[in-house]
C-alpha positions, 0 to 999 in steps of 0.5 A, spaced: 500 499 500 502 506 498 499 513 501 499 519 495 499 526 497 498 531 491 497 539 491 493 542 485 490 549 483 482 548 487 478 549 480 481 542 478 479 538 484 472 536 480 476 533 474 481 529 479 476 527 484 471 524 479 477 520 476 479 518 482 472 514 484 472 511 477 479 508 478 476 506 485 479 509 489 476 508 496 476 514 499 480 521 500 482 526 504 481 533 501 484 540 505 485 547 502 492 549 503 496 555 502 502 553 498 509 558 498 511 558 491 519 560 488 520 567 486 519 566 479 512 563 480 509 568 484 502 570 482 498 572 489 500 575 495 498 574 502 500 579 508 503 576 514 504 580 519 509 578 524 514 577 518 513 581 513 509 578 506 510 571 504 507 569 497 503 564 497 497 561 493 491 558 495 491 549 493 487 543 495 491 537 498 489 531 497 491 524 500 489 517 499 492 510 500 491 505 495 492 498 494 500 497 489 495 495 483 493 502 483 498 507 485 501 507 477 494 509 475 492 514 481 499 518 479 498 519 471 490 521 474 493 526 478 498 528 473 494 529 467 487 531 470 490 536 476 494 540 471 493 547 470 499 547 465 501 553 469 508 553 473 505 552 480 501 547 479 503 543 485 507 536 487 505 529 487 509 525 493 508 517 494 510 513 501 510 506 503 505 505 508 505 499 512 498 498 515 492 501 514 485 499 519 478 502 518 476 506 524 469 503 524 470 497 523 477 494 524 478 492 518 485 492 516 489 493 510 486 492 503 480 491 506 480 497 510 481 500 503 475 498 499 469 502 499 
C-alpha cells in the first residue's frame, strides 16, 4: 500500500476527484492549503503581520491510500487531471504504508481501503 499526496489548483479538484472515484479509490482527504511558491512563480500575495510579506498561493491537498495495483494509475490521474499548465501546479509525493486500520470496523490493510 502507498500513501499519495498531491497539491493542485482548487479549480482542478472536481476533475481529479471524479477520475479517482472512477479508478476505484475508496476515499480521500481533501484540505485547503496555502503553498509558498518560488520567486519566479509567484502570482498572489498574502500578508503575514509577523514576518512581512510572504508569497502564498491557494492549493488543494489531496491524500489517498491505495493498494499497490492502483499506484501508477493514481499518479497518472493526478498529473493529467491536476495540471493547469502553469508553473506552480503543485507536487505529488508517494510513501509506502505499512498498515491501515479502518476506525469504525477494525478492518485492516486492503480490506480497510475498499469502499
